C-alpha positions as CSV (number, residue, x, y, z in Angstrom):
1,M,13.4,33.8,-33.2
2,S,15.0,34.6,-30.3
3,P,18.2,36.9,-29.3
4,G,21.1,35.7,-30.2
5,T,19.7,31.9,-31.4
6,A,22.1,31.4,-34.7
7,L,19.9,30.1,-37.9
8,S,21.7,28.1,-40.0
9,E,21.7,28.7,-43.8
10,D,18.7,26.9,-46.3
11,R,21.0,24.6,-48.1
12,G,21.6,21.3,-47.2
13,P,21.6,19.0,-43.6
14,A,22.4,21.9,-39.9
15,Q,23.9,21.2,-37.2
16,E,20.7,22.6,-34.6
17,P,23.0,24.9,-31.7
18,G,23.7,22.9,-28.6
19,T,24.2,19.3,-30.7
20,A,26.4,17.1,-32.7
21,T,23.4,15.9,-34.8
22,S,22.6,17.3,-37.7
23,V,19.1,18.0,-39.0
24,E,17.8,18.0,-42.5
25,W,16.0,20.5,-44.1
26,R,12.7,20.1,-45.2
27,R,10.5,21.5,-48.1
28,L,6.3,22.3,-48.6
29,D,4.9,19.7,-50.5
30,R,5.7,20.8,-54.8
31,R,2.2,20.0,-56.1
32,T,1.7,23.4,-53.9
33,V,1.5,25.3,-57.2
34,L,-1.0,22.8,-58.8
35,V,-3.1,23.7,-56.2
36,S,-2.7,27.2,-55.9
37,A,-3.4,27.1,-60.0
38,L,-6.7,25.5,-59.4
39,V,-7.4,27.3,-56.9
40,T,-7.7,30.3,-58.7
41,A,-9.4,28.5,-62.2
42,G,-12.0,28.4,-60.4
43,V,-12.0,31.7,-59.0
44,V,-11.8,33.6,-61.9
45,A,-14.3,30.4,-63.4
46,G,-17.4,31.8,-61.1
47,A,-16.7,35.8,-62.5
48,A,-16.5,35.4,-65.4
49,V,-19.2,34.7,-66.1
50,P,-21.1,37.8,-65.4
51,T,-17.5,39.6,-66.5
52,T,-18.1,38.5,-70.0
53,L,-21.8,39.8,-69.8
54,G,-20.6,43.4,-68.3
55,L,-18.3,43.4,-71.2
56,S,-20.2,42.0,-74.4
57,G,-22.1,45.2,-73.7
58,R,-19.7,47.5,-74.8
59,F,-17.1,45.1,-77.0
60,G,-19.0,42.9,-78.4
61,L,-19.7,38.5,-76.6
62,A,-16.0,37.5,-79.1
63,A,-14.0,40.2,-77.7
64,A,-15.3,40.1,-74.4
65,V,-14.7,36.4,-74.5
66,A,-11.6,37.2,-75.4
67,W,-10.3,39.7,-72.7
68,V,-11.4,37.8,-70.0
69,L,-9.9,34.2,-71.9
70,A,-6.7,36.0,-71.5
71,G,-7.2,37.4,-68.3
72,S,-8.0,34.6,-66.8
73,V,-4.3,33.1,-67.9
74,L,-3.0,35.9,-66.6
75,L,-4.7,35.7,-63.5
76,I,-4.1,31.7,-63.3
77,G,-0.6,32.3,-64.3
78,S,0.8,34.4,-62.3
79,A,-1.1,32.7,-58.5
80,A,1.3,29.4,-60.1
81,A,4.3,31.1,-60.8
82,G,3.9,33.5,-56.5
83,D,3.4,30.1,-55.6
84,Y,6.3,28.4,-56.9
85,V,8.5,30.6,-56.1
86,R,7.0,30.5,-52.6
87,W,7.5,26.6,-52.8
88,R,11.0,27.1,-54.3
89,R,12.4,29.6,-51.1
90,T,10.9,27.5,-48.4
91,R,12.3,25.1,-45.7
92,Y,11.8,24.3,-42.0
93,R,13.2,21.6,-40.0
94,V,12.1,20.3,-36.8
95,G,15.2,19.7,-34.7
96,G,15.3,18.3,-30.8
97,E,15.2,21.9,-29.1
98,R,13.3,24.0,-31.7
99,V,11.1,24.0,-35.2
100,D,12.2,26.7,-38.2
101,L,10.9,28.0,-41.1
102,H,12.7,30.1,-43.3
103,T,10.4,31.7,-46.1
104,G,9.8,34.6,-48.3
105,L,12.4,36.3,-51.6
106,F,13.2,39.9,-51.1
107,L,12.7,39.8,-47.7
108,V,13.1,36.7,-46.0
109,K,11.4,35.6,-42.7
110,K,13.0,33.5,-39.8
111,R,10.8,32.7,-36.9
112,S,12.0,29.6,-34.8
113,L,10.2,28.4,-32.5
114,A,11.7,26.8,-28.8
115,R,9.5,22.8,-28.8
116,E,9.1,23.1,-25.3
117,R,6.4,26.2,-25.9
118,I,5.2,24.2,-28.6
119,R,0.5,23.7,-27.5
120,S,-0.8,22.6,-30.1
121,V,-0.2,20.6,-33.9
122,D,-4.1,21.1,-35.6
123,L,-4.2,19.4,-39.2
124,T,-6.6,20.9,-41.6
125,A,-7.3,20.1,-45.6
126,H,-9.6,21.5,-47.9
127,L,-11.4,19.4,-50.7
128,L,-8.6,19.8,-53.5
129,Q,-6.0,18.8,-50.0
130,R,-7.9,15.7,-49.3
131,V,-8.0,14.5,-53.3
132,L,-4.0,15.5,-53.6
133,G,-3.4,13.5,-50.4
134,L,-2.0,17.0,-48.5
135,V,-2.4,19.0,-45.3
136,T,-2.1,22.2,-43.8
137,V,0.0,22.3,-40.7
138,R,-0.2,24.7,-37.5
139,I,2.8,25.0,-35.2
140,G,1.2,26.8,-32.0
141,T,2.3,28.3,-28.8
142,G,-0.7,29.3,-27.3
143,E,0.1,32.7,-27.0
144,H,-2.2,35.8,-28.1
145,S,0.9,36.8,-29.6
146,G,-0.3,37.1,-33.6
147,N,1.2,35.3,-36.1
148,D,5.0,35.0,-34.0
149,S,3.3,32.3,-32.2
150,T,2.6,30.1,-35.0
151,L,4.1,28.9,-37.9
152,E,1.9,27.7,-41.0
153,L,3.2,24.6,-43.2
154,D,1.1,24.7,-47.0
155,P,0.8,22.6,-47.3
156,V,2.8,19.2,-46.5
157,P,1.9,15.4,-47.2
158,R,-0.9,13.6,-44.8
159,A,1.7,11.9,-43.6
160,E,4.3,14.3,-43.4
161,G,2.3,16.7,-41.4
162,E,0.8,12.9,-39.0
163,R,4.0,12.4,-38.4
164,L,5.1,15.8,-37.3
165,R,2.4,15.9,-34.7
166,R,3.2,12.4,-33.2
167,E,6.6,14.0,-32.6
168,L,6.2,17.0,-31.5
169,L,2.9,16.8,-28.7
170,E,5.4,13.0,-27.6
171,R,6.7,15.3,-24.7
172,T,3.2,14.1,-22.9
173,A,3.6,10.6,-23.1
174,A,4.0,10.5,-19.5
175,G,0.5,11.0,-19.6
176,T,-2.1,12.0,-17.6
177,P,-3.1,10.4,-14.0
178,G,-6.4,8.6,-14.1
179,T,-8.1,6.0,-14.7
180,H,-10.2,6.7,-18.0
181,R,-10.0,5.4,-21.0
182,E,-8.0,6.0,-24.0
183,G,-9.0,5.2,-27.4
184,E,-12.0,6.6,-29.2
185,L,-14.4,8.6,-26.3
186,V,-17.6,9.4,-28.4
187,A,-18.0,9.5,-32.3
188,L,-21.0,11.3,-34.6
189,D,-24.6,9.8,-34.2
190,P,-25.9,11.4,-37.6
191,R,-29.0,12.4,-35.4
192,W,-27.7,15.5,-33.5
193,I,-28.4,17.0,-36.6
194,R,-32.3,18.2,-35.5
195,Y,-30.9,20.6,-33.3
196,A,-28.8,22.7,-36.3
197,P,-32.3,24.0,-37.5
198,V,-32.8,25.8,-34.2
199,S,-29.4,27.8,-33.6
200,F,-28.8,31.1,-34.5
201,V,-27.7,30.1,-37.7
202,A,-30.5,29.2,-39.1
203,P,-32.2,32.4,-39.4
204,V,-29.0,34.4,-39.6
205,L,-28.2,32.3,-43.1
206,G,-32.1,32.4,-44.0
207,G,-31.3,36.6,-43.8
208,A,-28.1,36.1,-45.6
209,A,-29.4,34.2,-48.6
210,A,-32.2,37.2,-49.1
211,G,-29.4,39.9,-48.6
212,A,-27.6,38.0,-51.0
213,V,-30.5,37.7,-53.7
214,M,-30.9,40.9,-54.1
215,Q,-27.3,42.0,-53.7
216,V,-26.3,40.2,-56.7
217,S,-29.6,41.2,-58.3
218,D,-28.4,44.6,-58.0
219,W,-24.9,43.9,-59.7
220,F,-26.8,42.9,-62.7
221,G,-28.4,46.2,-62.5
222,A,-31.8,44.1,-62.1
223,Q,-32.2,44.5,-58.4
224,G,-35.9,46.6,-59.7
225,Q,-36.6,43.9,-61.8
226,V,-36.4,41.5,-59.0
227,I,-38.3,43.4,-56.8
228,E,-41.3,43.9,-59.7
229,W,-41.4,40.5,-60.4
230,I,-42.0,39.5,-56.5
231,G,-44.4,42.3,-56.4
232,E,-46.5,40.4,-59.6
233,R,-46.2,37.2,-57.4
234,F,-48.3,38.8,-54.9
235,R,-50.2,41.2,-56.4
236,D,-53.4,39.4,-54.7
237,T,-51.7,39.1,-51.0
238,S,-52.5,41.6,-48.4
239,L,-49.0,42.9,-47.0
240,T,-48.9,41.1,-43.3
241,A,-49.4,37.6,-45.9
242,M,-47.4,38.3,-47.9
243,I,-44.4,39.6,-45.5
244,M,-44.9,35.8,-43.5
245,I,-44.7,34.2,-46.9
246,L,-40.9,36.0,-46.9
247,V,-40.4,35.4,-43.1
248,V,-41.0,31.5,-43.8
249,A,-39.6,31.8,-47.2
250,A,-36.5,32.9,-45.8
251,V,-36.7,30.4,-42.5
252,A,-36.6,27.6,-44.7
253,A,-33.5,28.7,-46.3
254,G,-31.2,29.5,-43.8
255,V,-32.6,25.6,-41.8
256,V,-31.3,24.1,-45.2
257,G,-28.5,26.2,-45.2
258,A,-27.5,25.2,-41.2
259,L,-28.8,21.8,-42.1
260,G,-25.3,21.6,-44.6
261,L,-22.8,23.8,-43.1
262,W,-23.6,21.0,-39.6
263,V,-23.1,18.3,-42.4
264,E,-19.7,20.2,-43.4
265,M,-18.7,21.1,-40.4
266,W,-19.2,17.6,-38.1
267,W,-20.2,14.8,-40.1
268,N,-17.0,12.3,-40.0
269,Y,-16.4,14.2,-36.3
270,R,-14.6,11.6,-33.2
271,L,-13.3,12.4,-30.1
272,E,-10.2,10.9,-29.1
273,R,-7.7,10.9,-25.5
274,E,-4.2,9.3,-27.4
275,P,-1.7,8.1,-25.3
276,G,-0.1,10.3,-23.5
277,G,-2.6,12.5,-22.8
278,T,-3.2,14.0,-25.9
279,L,-7.4,14.5,-26.7
280,R,-7.8,14.5,-30.8
281,I,-11.0,16.5,-32.1
282,R,-11.7,15.0,-36.1
283,R,-14.0,16.1,-38.0
284,G,-15.3,18.0,-41.1
285,L,-17.1,16.6,-44.5
286,L,-15.1,18.9,-47.5
287,T,-12.7,20.6,-45.4
288,S,-11.4,18.0,-42.5
289,R,-10.1,19.2,-39.7
290,S,-7.9,18.1,-36.5
291,V,-7.5,20.0,-33.1
292,S,-5.5,18.8,-30.2
293,I,-5.5,19.4,-27.0
294,E,-3.0,18.8,-24.4
295,E,-4.5,17.6,-20.9
296,R,-2.5,19.3,-19.3
297,R,-3.4,22.4,-19.9
298,L,-7.0,20.9,-20.0
299,R,-8.5,23.9,-16.8
300,G,-12.1,22.6,-17.1
301,V,-15.4,22.4,-18.9
302,E,-17.7,24.9,-20.2
303,L,-21.4,23.4,-20.7
304,V,-23.0,26.5,-23.5
305,E,-27.2,25.8,-23.8
306,P,-28.1,28.2,-26.2
307,L,-32.3,28.7,-26.2
308,G,-32.9,26.9,-29.2
309,I,-31.5,23.6,-28.6
310,R,-31.1,23.7,-25.2
311,T,-35.1,23.4,-25.9
312,F,-35.2,20.8,-27.0
313,G,-32.6,18.8,-24.0
314,A,-29.1,19.3,-26.4
315,A,-25.9,20.4,-24.6
316,R,-22.5,21.0,-26.5
317,V,-19.4,21.2,-23.9
318,D,-16.5,23.6,-25.0
319,A,-12.8,23.0,-23.4
320,I,-11.3,25.5,-20.9
321,T,-8.2,25.0,-21.4
322,T,-4.4,27.5,-21.8
323,G,-2.6,27.8,-24.8
324,L,-5.5,27.5,-27.2
325,A,-5.1,31.0,-29.1
326,K,-6.6,31.0,-32.7
327,D,-4.3,31.7,-36.0
328,D,-5.5,35.4,-37.6
329,E,-6.6,33.1,-40.5
330,E,-8.8,30.7,-38.8
331,Q,-11.9,30.5,-40.2
332,H,-14.0,28.0,-37.5
333,G,-15.4,29.8,-34.2
334,D,-15.2,26.5,-32.4
335,H,-11.2,25.9,-32.0
336,N,-12.3,24.8,-28.4
337,T,-15.4,22.7,-28.7
338,L,-14.8,19.0,-27.9
339,L,-18.4,18.0,-28.6
340,P,-21.2,19.7,-31.0
341,A,-24.9,20.3,-29.8
342,A,-25.9,16.4,-28.6
343,P,-28.2,14.9,-25.7
344,R,-27.6,17.0,-22.5
345,P,-26.9,13.1,-20.8
346,V,-24.4,12.6,-24.0
347,A,-23.0,16.2,-22.5
348,D,-22.6,15.5,-19.4
349,A,-21.0,12.0,-19.7
350,V,-18.5,13.5,-22.6
351,A,-17.8,15.9,-19.4
352,A,-16.9,14.1,-16.7
353,D,-15.0,11.2,-19.7
354,V,-12.7,14.4,-20.7
355,L,-11.9,15.9,-17.2
356,R,-11.3,12.4,-16.2
357,E,-14.0,12.3,-13.2
358,T,-17.0,9.6,-12.7
359,T,-19.7,12.6,-12.7
360,S,-19.4,15.6,-14.8
361,P,-19.3,18.8,-12.2
362,T,-21.4,20.8,-14.5
363,G,-24.5,18.4,-13.5
364,V,-24.4,18.9,-10.0
365,P,-26.4,20.7,-8.1
366,L,-26.2,24.3,-7.9
367,T,-26.7,27.2,-5.1
368,G,-29.7,29.5,-6.2
369,H,-29.9,33.0,-6.2
370,P,-32.1,35.5,-4.5
371,L,-35.1,37.3,-5.1
372,A,-33.2,40.8,-6.1
373,A,-31.2,38.9,-8.7
374,R,-34.6,38.7,-10.6
375,G,-36.1,41.5,-9.9
376,R,-32.7,43.4,-11.8
377,R,-33.2,40.8,-15.0
378,L,-37.4,42.4,-14.7
379,R,-36.2,45.3,-14.3
380,R,-33.4,45.6,-17.4
381,A,-36.5,44.0,-19.7
382,F,-38.9,46.9,-18.4
383,W,-36.8,49.1,-20.1
384,A,-35.3,47.1,-22.6
385,V,-38.9,47.3,-23.9
386,L,-40.1,50.8,-22.5
387,V,-37.1,53.1,-24.4
388,P,-37.5,51.8,-27.5
389,V,-41.7,51.8,-27.4
390,A,-41.7,55.6,-26.0
391,V,-38.9,56.6,-28.9
392,L,-41.7,55.4,-32.0
393,A,-44.2,56.6,-29.9
394,V,-42.7,60.2,-29.6
395,L,-42.0,59.6,-33.4
396,G,-45.2,58.6,-34.0
397,A,-46.8,61.7,-32.4
398,L,-44.9,63.6,-34.6
399,L,-44.2,62.4,-37.9
400,T,-47.1,59.0,-38.7
401,P,-49.3,57.3,-37.1
402,V,-48.0,54.2,-38.4
403,L,-45.1,54.7,-35.6
404,L,-47.7,54.7,-33.0
405,W,-49.2,51.5,-34.9
406,I,-45.1,49.5,-34.5
407,A,-44.6,51.3,-31.0
408,L,-47.6,49.5,-29.8
409,G,-47.1,46.0,-31.6
410,C,-43.6,45.7,-30.0
411,A,-45.1,46.9,-26.2
412,V,-47.4,43.7,-27.2
413,A,-44.7,41.5,-28.2
414,G,-41.3,42.7,-26.6
415,L,-43.0,43.0,-23.0
416,P,-44.1,39.1,-22.5
417,A,-40.8,38.2,-24.3
418,G,-38.7,40.3,-22.0
419,V,-40.8,39.0,-19.2
420,F,-40.0,35.4,-19.7
421,L,-36.6,36.0,-20.9
422,A,-36.0,37.7,-17.6
423,R,-37.2,35.0,-15.7
424,D,-35.5,32.2,-17.6
425,A,-31.8,33.9,-16.4
426,Y,-32.5,33.8,-12.8
427,R,-33.5,30.7,-13.5
428,G,-30.3,29.6,-14.8
429,L,-27.9,31.2,-12.4
430,G,-26.0,29.6,-9.6
431,H,-22.4,28.3,-8.4
432,A,-21.1,24.9,-6.7
433,I,-17.7,23.8,-5.4
434,S,-17.5,20.5,-7.1
435,G,-14.8,18.3,-5.9
436,D,-12.2,20.6,-7.3
437,Y,-13.6,21.9,-10.2
438,L,-15.9,25.4,-8.9
439,V,-18.8,26.1,-10.7
440,V,-20.8,29.0,-12.3
441,R,-23.5,29.4,-14.7
442,S,-25.7,32.0,-16.1
443,G,-27.6,33.4,-20.0
444,T,-30.3,32.5,-21.4
445,V,-29.8,33.7,-25.1
446,R,-26.7,31.7,-24.7
447,R,-26.4,29.5,-21.2
448,S,-23.3,28.8,-19.8
449,T,-22.5,26.5,-17.3
450,A,-18.4,26.3,-16.8
451,A,-16.6,23.7,-14.5
452,L,-13.4,25.4,-14.0
453,E,-10.5,24.0,-12.2
454,R,-9.8,25.8,-8.5
455,A,-6.1,25.2,-8.7
456,G,-6.3,27.5,-12.2
457,V,-7.8,31.0,-10.5
458,I,-5.3,32.4,-10.2
459,G,-7.0,36.4,-8.7
460,W,-11.2,36.6,-7.3
461,T,-12.2,40.2,-9.1
462,V,-15.7,41.1,-6.8
463,R,-17.6,43.9,-8.5
464,Q,-20.7,45.8,-6.8
465,T,-22.4,48.7,-8.2
466,Y,-24.5,51.0,-6.1
467,F,-27.8,49.7,-7.1
468,Q,-26.3,46.1,-6.4
469,R,-25.6,47.6,-2.9
470,R,-29.0,48.3,-2.4
471,A,-29.8,45.3,-3.4
472,G,-27.8,42.8,-0.9
473,V,-26.2,41.0,-4.2
474,L,-22.2,41.3,-6.2
475,S,-21.1,39.8,-8.7
476,V,-17.7,36.7,-7.7
477,T,-15.9,37.0,-11.6
478,A,-12.9,33.9,-11.4
479,T,-9.8,35.1,-13.3
480,T,-8.3,32.2,-15.6
481,A,-5.0,32.1,-18.0
482,A,-7.5,29.7,-19.6
483,G,-10.6,29.7,-21.7
484,A,-12.2,33.0,-21.4
485,G,-10.2,34.7,-18.6
486,A,-12.9,35.1,-16.8
487,Y,-16.2,33.2,-14.6
488,T,-18.5,34.9,-13.1
489,A,-21.2,33.4,-10.5
490,Y,-23.6,37.6,-10.8
491,D,-25.7,39.3,-8.6
492,T,-25.5,36.0,-5.7
493,D,-26.1,37.4,-2.0
494,A,-23.0,39.3,-0.8
495,G,-21.7,37.2,2.2
496,E,-23.0,33.8,0.1
497,G,-20.6,34.7,-2.8
498,L,-18.0,35.7,-0.9
499,D,-18.3,32.0,1.1
500,F,-18.2,31.4,-2.5
501,A,-14.7,32.4,-3.5
502,A,-13.1,31.6,-0.1
503,N,-14.1,28.5,0.0
504,A,-13.0,27.9,-3.6
505,V,-9.7,29.2,-3.5
506,P,-8.4,28.9,0.2
507,G,-6.4,32.0,1.3
508,L,-6.6,34.1,-2.4
509,L,-9.1,36.4,-0.9
510,E,-9.3,35.2,2.8
511,P,-6.8,38.8,3.6
512,F,-10.3,41.4,1.9
513,L,-12.1,40.0,4.0
514,E,-13.4,40.2,7.3
515,R,-16.0,37.7,9.2
516,V,-18.7,39.2,10.8
517,P,-19.8,37.0,14.1
518,P,-22.6,36.0,13.9
519,A,-26.0,38.0,15.9
520,G,-26.8,37.0,19.2
């Protein structure tokens, strides 16, 4: 709350400072108590079986069941009572100047956001809330100042959530100049699910599944039996074949998990442009999410091509925007994603539509970087392989020949992989100026092509290490208040990199440059 701003009491209508109209205080939906009780009941039910089995060995089955039932009732009742107190002690109001939220019993919190500073109104509803017609509303200013920049109303009726979203973002009614269409820009194509198994999520989920089996078996004291059972299944199989089979099983589990996660996250996906210049992304199967981005905060787009999906000619589109800070409780990491992994032509078309351009800046031809940049990447790959191989070789000579074989395997597999990735990283380097945007591209495992509005650049950082000076290259970084905050053209030719920065934002870097006349 800003110093000097007076907030009225929680009861009844309140008059907003500087106005002659009364603003009604509202409560959250009373069904929040039911939601809290049901969610706690689900958690308790999941923990009841292992807890009962654990207690039955000490107290007997009947006594264990009685203790678990009593504890379950106590936990569910406590959760419902706590949420009832929260509901009774929470009020909010939306005035012409500010949005206020009062909550708390012993420690009363009174928070206020100026409406002119509000940058996002996002709606989220998990499965139980969707069944009851409720949503959680997060109102944010986009500032990176922790919870002080966000108000959360959890929950309110869906109709109320939609009303708040429209009301708090209606100041953009003047719109954004341009001729591109409003309404739906792109909707989900179920065929995009084919890119889920080749994302980095699949192997991570596979490893997590294997780890979860071992962890759960350890909880029940059965980890040894699980390992023994696996050993029995592969008694007549060689160690190499057993490892391969287990890896394939883990990958299969990861693929299934990646497909399920993709369906949960992106089902019912739609990207829309609303009247007044607001982009709205809606998605989610069990948990529905709605994210709004004002176009006046948009400073560009980023075309992201992880190695797996790039192999199949796909890319995703992220927004480079100001004021899209994520709440600490926001668990999904793609808050700024405008388009999931989709065919590259679709991604370029969506990027053009979002930027109101005829063609996307992310598709323009880029200026390549000198061969010295390739040499630097090849040397890094060589050292990245050589160091661990050398360590394993030394340990193998001192301890056991097994490590020597591991070192040989790492060298045989790692060196070609390193050379491939280094050459691929070099081919991905590039920069260009396309109309109102500067474009930089880099990366191999995660290739990124960022199209940043030139007017959004607030400074340049020129970096040249000793080794870069010897190679005649340097890196130039455009700093901005949007997105990641910095976008770099790595290892450009020294003259080309400085010219690129100077031409992209005329006058910003010029005072620090000294033009050298051509020889002869």
